[in-house]
C-alpha positions as CSV (number, residue, x, y, z in Angstrom):
1,M,0.0,0.0,0.0
2,A,2.8,2.4,0.9
3,M,4.5,1.8,-2.4
4,A,1.3,2.3,-4.4
5,T,0.6,5.6,-2.6
6,K,4.1,6.9,-3.3
7,T,3.8,5.8,-7.0
8,W,0.6,7.8,-7.5
9,G,2.0,10.8,-5.7
10,T,5.1,10.7,-8.0
11,I,2.9,10.3,-11.1
12,L,0.8,13.3,-10.2
13,L,3.8,15.5,-9.5
14,F,5.4,14.4,-12.7
15,V,2.2,15.4,-14.6
16,L,2.0,18.7,-12.9
17,T,5.5,19.6,-13.9
18,L,5.9,18.3,-17.4
19,G,8.4,20.3,-19.4
20,C,10.4,21.9,-16.6
21,S,14.0,22.7,-17.2
22,T,17.0,21.8,-14.9
23,N,19.4,24.2,-16.6
24,F,20.9,26.7,-14.1
25,P,24.3,27.1,-12.6
26,K,25.4,25.6,-9.2
27,I,27.9,28.0,-7.7
28,P,29.2,27.2,-4.1
29,A,28.4,30.0,-1.7
30,E,28.6,30.5,2.0
31,G,27.4,33.4,4.1
32,S,25.3,34.7,7.0
33,M,22.0,36.4,7.2
34,H,20.7,37.7,10.6
35,G,23.0,35.1,12.3
36,H,21.8,32.2,10.2
37,M,24.6,30.5,8.3
38,L,24.0,29.3,4.7
39,R,26.3,26.8,2.9
40,T,24.8,25.9,-0.4
41,T,25.0,26.6,-4.1
42,V,23.4,29.5,-5.9
43,D,22.4,30.2,-9.5
44,S,24.7,33.2,-10.3
45,E,27.9,34.9,-9.3
46,I,26.0,38.0,-8.3
47,A,23.8,36.0,-5.9
48,R,27.0,34.5,-4.4
49,Y,28.5,38.0,-4.1
50,Y,25.3,39.4,-2.5
51,L,25.3,36.6,0.2
52,E,29.1,36.5,0.9
53,A,30.1,40.2,0.5
54,Y,27.3,42.7,-0.1
55,L,25.2,41.6,2.9
56,A,28.3,41.5,5.1
57,D,29.2,45.1,4.0
58,K,32.4,43.9,2.4
59,K,31.9,45.3,-1.0
60,T,34.8,44.6,-3.3
61,N,33.2,44.4,-6.8
62,T,32.1,47.8,-8.0
63,Q,30.4,46.4,-11.1
64,F,28.2,44.1,-9.0
65,D,27.6,46.8,-6.5
66,K,26.3,49.1,-9.2
67,Q,24.1,46.3,-10.7
68,I,22.6,45.5,-7.3
69,E,22.0,49.1,-6.3
70,T,20.4,50.0,-9.6
71,A,18.1,47.0,-9.5
72,L,17.1,47.5,-5.9
73,E,16.4,51.2,-6.6
74,S,14.0,50.3,-9.4
75,A,12.4,47.6,-7.3
76,K,11.5,50.1,-4.7
77,T,9.0,51.8,-7.0
78,M,7.0,48.5,-7.5
79,P,4.2,48.2,-5.0
80,L,3.6,44.4,-5.2
81,W,6.1,41.7,-4.0
82,H,5.3,39.7,-7.2
83,E,6.6,42.6,-9.3
84,K,9.7,43.2,-7.2
85,L,10.8,39.6,-7.1
86,S,10.0,38.9,-10.8
87,Y,12.0,42.0,-11.7
88,L,15.0,41.1,-9.5
89,S,14.9,37.5,-10.8
90,N,15.0,38.7,-14.4
91,Q,17.6,41.4,-13.8
92,L,19.9,39.5,-11.4
93,S,18.8,35.9,-10.5
94,V,16.1,33.9,-8.7
95,D,18.5,33.2,-5.8
96,F,19.3,36.9,-5.5
97,A,15.6,37.7,-5.3
98,A,15.1,34.9,-2.7
99,L,17.9,36.4,-0.5
100,Y,16.4,39.8,-0.9
101,L,13.0,38.6,0.2
102,A,14.4,36.9,3.2
103,K,16.4,40.0,4.2
104,S,13.3,42.2,3.8
105,I,11.2,39.9,6.0
106,L,13.9,39.6,8.7
107,E,14.4,43.4,8.8
108,D,10.8,43.9,10.1
109,L,11.1,44.5,13.8
110,R,8.2,42.3,14.8
111,N,9.5,39.5,12.7
112,Q,13.0,40.0,14.2
113,R,11.6,39.5,17.7
114,A,9.7,36.4,16.7
115,Q,12.7,35.0,14.8
116,S,15.0,35.8,17.7
117,V,12.9,33.9,20.2
118,Y,12.6,31.0,17.8
119,E,16.3,30.8,16.9
120,E,17.4,31.0,20.6
121,S,15.0,28.2,21.4
122,V,16.4,26.1,18.6
123,R,20.0,26.7,19.8
124,R,19.1,25.9,23.4
125,D,17.2,22.8,22.6
126,T,19.9,21.5,20.3
127,L,22.5,21.9,23.1
128,E,20.2,20.2,25.6
129,R,19.0,17.6,23.1
130,A,15.5,18.0,24.4
131,L,12.2,19.8,23.5
132,P,11.6,23.1,25.3
133,K,9.6,23.2,28.5
134,L,6.4,25.1,28.4
135,P,5.2,27.3,31.2
136,S,2.3,25.9,33.3
137,E,-0.1,28.5,31.8
138,S,0.1,26.7,28.5
139,S,-2.4,24.2,29.8
140,S,-5.1,26.7,29.2
141,Y,-4.7,26.2,25.4
142,L,-6.0,23.5,23.0
143,V,-4.2,23.0,19.7
144,L,-6.4,22.1,16.6
145,F,-4.5,20.7,13.7
146,V,-5.8,21.2,10.1
147,P,-4.1,18.9,7.5
148,G,-3.2,19.5,3.9
149,L,-4.3,18.1,0.5
150,F,-4.5,14.3,0.2
151,Y,-3.4,13.9,3.8
152,Q,-4.9,10.4,4.0
153,S,-3.5,9.1,0.7
154,E,-0.2,10.9,0.4
155,K,1.2,10.6,4.0
156,E,4.8,10.7,2.9
157,N,4.4,14.4,2.2
158,G,3.7,15.1,5.8
159,A,0.3,16.7,5.0
160,D,-1.3,14.8,7.9
161,L,0.9,16.7,10.4
162,S,1.5,13.5,12.3
163,N,5.0,14.7,13.4
164,P,4.0,18.1,14.7
165,R,1.1,16.4,16.5
166,R,3.5,14.0,18.2
167,V,5.9,16.8,19.2
168,V,3.1,18.9,20.7
169,T,1.8,15.9,22.6
170,Q,5.2,15.2,24.0
171,M,5.4,18.9,25.1
172,G,2.2,18.4,27.1
173,L,-0.2,20.5,25.0
174,E,-3.7,19.1,24.6
175,N,-4.5,18.8,20.9
176,R,-7.2,17.6,18.5
177,F,-7.2,16.8,14.8
178,I,-9.8,18.3,12.6
179,E,-11.1,15.8,10.0
180,I,-11.6,17.5,6.7
181,D,-12.2,16.2,3.2
182,Q,-8.7,15.3,1.9
183,S,-9.8,16.3,-1.6
184,G,-12.5,18.8,-0.7
185,T,-12.6,22.4,-2.0
186,V,-11.3,25.2,0.2
187,E,-14.8,26.4,0.7
188,H,-16.2,23.1,1.7
189,N,-13.4,22.4,4.2
190,A,-13.6,25.9,5.6
191,V,-17.2,25.1,6.7
192,L,-15.9,22.0,8.5
193,I,-13.2,24.0,10.2
194,E,-15.8,26.7,11.3
195,Q,-17.9,23.9,12.9
196,A,-14.9,22.5,14.7
197,I,-13.8,25.9,16.0
198,L,-17.3,26.6,17.4
199,H,-17.5,23.1,18.9
200,H,-14.1,23.4,20.7
201,S,-14.8,27.0,21.7
202,G,-17.0,25.4,24.4
203,S,-14.0,23.6,25.9
204,G,-13.1,26.5,28.1
205,K,-9.7,26.7,26.6
206,G,-8.1,29.2,24.2
207,L,-7.7,27.6,20.7
208,I,-4.5,27.5,18.7
209,L,-5.0,26.5,15.0
210,V,-2.1,24.9,13.1
211,S,-2.5,24.4,9.4
212,A,-0.2,23.3,6.5
213,S,-0.3,24.0,2.8
214,K,-3.9,23.9,1.4
215,G,-5.1,24.0,5.0
216,G,-3.9,27.6,5.1
217,P,-6.6,29.2,2.9
218,E,-9.2,26.9,4.5
219,V,-8.4,28.3,8.0
220,A,-8.1,31.8,6.7
221,L,-11.6,31.5,5.1
222,A,-13.1,29.9,8.2
223,L,-11.7,32.7,10.4
224,S,-12.8,35.4,8.0
225,T,-16.4,34.0,7.9
226,L,-16.6,33.9,11.7
227,E,-15.3,37.5,11.8
228,K,-17.8,38.7,9.2
229,L,-20.7,37.0,11.0
230,Q,-19.4,38.4,14.3
231,Q,-19.6,34.8,15.7
232,P,-17.9,34.5,19.1
233,H,-15.1,31.9,19.3
234,Q,-12.1,31.2,21.4
235,V,-9.3,31.2,18.7
236,K,-6.3,32.9,20.1
237,A,-3.6,32.1,17.6
238,W,-3.0,30.5,14.2
239,I,0.3,29.0,12.9
240,N,0.2,29.2,9.1
241,I,2.8,26.7,7.8
242,G,3.4,27.3,4.1
243,G,-0.2,28.0,3.5
244,L,-1.3,28.3,-0.2
245,L,-3.2,31.5,0.6
246,Q,-3.0,32.8,-3.0
247,G,-2.9,29.4,-4.6
248,S,-0.3,27.7,-6.8
249,A,0.5,28.1,-10.5
250,L,1.1,24.4,-10.5
251,A,-2.6,23.9,-10.1
252,D,-3.2,26.3,-13.0
253,S,-0.9,24.4,-15.4
254,A,-2.4,21.0,-14.3
255,L,-5.8,22.1,-15.5
256,E,-4.5,23.2,-18.9
257,W,-4.4,21.1,-22.1
258,P,-2.9,18.5,-22.4
259,K,-2.0,17.9,-18.7
260,R,-5.6,18.1,-17.6
261,V,-6.3,14.8,-19.4
262,L,-3.7,12.9,-17.3
263,V,-4.6,14.8,-14.1
264,R,-8.3,14.0,-14.5
265,F,-7.4,10.3,-14.9
266,V,-5.3,10.3,-11.8
267,F,-8.0,12.0,-9.8
268,W,-10.7,9.6,-11.1
269,W,-8.6,6.6,-10.3
270,K,-7.8,7.7,-6.8
271,G,-11.4,8.8,-6.1
272,W,-10.3,12.5,-5.5
273,D,-12.5,15.4,-6.4
274,L,-10.9,17.6,-9.1
275,A,-12.7,20.6,-7.6
276,S,-10.1,20.6,-4.8
277,L,-7.4,21.4,-7.3
278,E,-9.5,24.0,-9.0
279,S,-10.1,25.7,-5.7
280,I,-6.3,26.4,-5.3
281,T,-5.7,27.9,-8.8
282,T,-4.3,31.3,-8.6
283,Q,-7.3,33.1,-10.0
284,Q,-9.8,31.5,-7.5
285,S,-7.3,31.9,-4.7
286,Q,-6.4,35.5,-5.3
287,T,-10.1,36.5,-5.6
288,R,-10.7,34.7,-2.3
289,F,-7.6,36.2,-0.7
290,Q,-8.8,39.8,-1.4
291,K,-12.0,39.0,0.6
292,F,-10.2,37.6,3.7
293,A,-11.0,39.5,6.9
294,L,-8.8,37.9,9.5
295,P,-9.6,38.8,13.1
296,K,-7.1,41.3,14.5
297,Q,-7.3,39.7,18.0
298,V,-5.9,36.4,16.7
299,L,-2.1,36.1,16.9
300,I,-0.9,34.9,13.5
301,I,2.5,33.5,12.8
302,N,3.5,32.6,9.2
303,Y,6.1,29.9,9.2
304,I,7.7,29.6,5.7
305,G,10.7,28.1,4.0
306,I,12.9,30.2,1.7
307,P,15.2,27.9,-0.2
308,L,18.0,28.8,-2.6
309,S,18.4,26.7,-5.7
310,G,21.0,24.5,-4.0
311,N,18.6,23.7,-1.1
312,I,15.7,22.2,-3.0
313,S,14.8,18.6,-2.0
314,Q,14.2,15.9,-4.6
315,R,10.5,15.9,-3.6
316,A,10.2,19.7,-4.3
317,M,12.6,19.9,-7.3
318,D,10.2,19.4,-10.2
319,G,7.7,22.0,-8.9
320,Y,10.6,24.4,-8.1
321,L,11.9,24.2,-11.6
322,D,8.5,24.7,-13.1
323,L,7.9,27.9,-11.1
324,R,11.4,29.4,-11.4
325,H,10.5,31.6,-14.3
326,Q,8.0,33.4,-12.0
327,G,10.5,34.0,-9.2
328,P,11.5,32.6,-5.7
329,N,9.4,29.7,-4.8
330,D,9.4,26.7,-2.4
331,G,8.6,24.0,-4.9
332,L,4.9,24.4,-4.6
333,T,4.1,28.1,-4.8
334,L,5.6,31.5,-4.9
335,I,6.8,32.4,-1.4
336,P,4.9,35.7,-0.9
337,D,1.7,33.8,-1.7
338,E,2.0,31.9,1.6
339,I,2.1,35.0,3.8
340,A,-0.9,36.4,5.7
341,P,0.1,40.1,5.5
342,N,0.6,42.4,8.5
343,N,1.4,39.5,10.8
344,R,4.6,38.0,12.1
345,T,6.7,35.7,9.8
346,I,9.3,33.2,10.9
347,V,11.7,32.1,8.1
348,E,13.5,28.8,7.6
349,L,16.3,29.8,5.3
350,G,17.4,26.9,3.2
351,L,14.2,24.8,3.5
352,D,11.6,24.2,0.9
353,H,7.8,23.7,1.1
354,F,8.2,20.3,2.8
355,L,10.4,21.7,5.6
356,S,12.5,18.5,5.8
357,A,15.4,18.9,8.2
358,P,17.2,16.4,10.5
359,D,16.2,18.5,13.5
360,I,12.7,19.3,12.5
361,D,11.3,18.0,15.8
362,L,13.3,20.5,17.7
363,R,12.3,23.2,15.3
364,T,8.6,22.3,15.8
365,G,9.1,22.5,19.5
366,A,10.8,25.9,19.2
367,L,8.0,27.2,17.0
368,T,5.4,26.0,19.6
369,Y,7.5,27.6,22.4
370,T,7.7,30.9,20.5
371,L,4.0,31.0,20.0
372,I,3.2,30.3,23.6
373,Q,5.6,32.9,24.8
374,M,3.9,35.5,22.6
375,L,0.5,34.5,23.7
376,L,1.5,34.9,27.3
377,K,3.0,38.3,26.3
378,T,6.4,37.5,27.7
379,N,7.9,38.4,24.3
380,P,5.6,40.9,22.5
């Protein structure tokens, strides 16, 4: 059964990314950004220079300096992140644009505070080889997990959030799993999440929502609906892990001729509803995104990976290559499309959409610890 599941997941990903190109340079690079060390390969000499010299204020190449400053000055006039990053990708390189995006996110003071608490917890937990200890007040919270697309059929992708659930349980936090339709539309699953929120709001505990990938727009829509209806609830926080808030261009291409023929066959064979894929196309998603009305009293943390070309896992590579022409992406969508704006963002430099790392359990613990600290206002 496991082999069959993996085969169908591989087939579907292959179909989604037919025609992608693997042709880009792999230049060794090593540098630091906000205390985070990166040792990888990048797609251009100017990206290497930006990481190793420019960001460290050790400018030694006047030609590169001029190119960078001219491009950044032009990008300032562009109001949308998509425009900025597409322009920088075309003028300099995709990896340069990814580094610039990470730098911009980490320069925000609120993001810096959250990132600092998170990174310190990771360092401490690594030294102690143990998950962080939560304050006793954390017992007043209940964690609700919302899975991603095909979480029952494609478990190797981590969409069922089984690892984070295990870590949170080990840390002593009470938690529940929200059963949604694994191939349901965003709108359908949002209703199921609303119902679960209202049900668990009677538990007497503050609710913490944790969602991944396609679960992101479903939670955002559920919270927005409750906000618009002025429906009382006990949601205190939401961790948005790589949420496809503005969809994925991979879904767009999957529904175009001739790919849609093969995609429809895979969905029919697996018993999945094709409408689930349609609901995360960029047009539907961006229209929905514009209507979101997230409650201001809910603490929201975006948790995203920002990989460079040398960091992409084999699982994410095909999608990454297919999206490269649009700019920095994590192998499933453009990175800015995962961010709930005007909220805190914690960045995993060097990780893609699947957030696979040897110490991911410790990082999950650190993220949980950071959220609890913020909820208890010990680190605003």
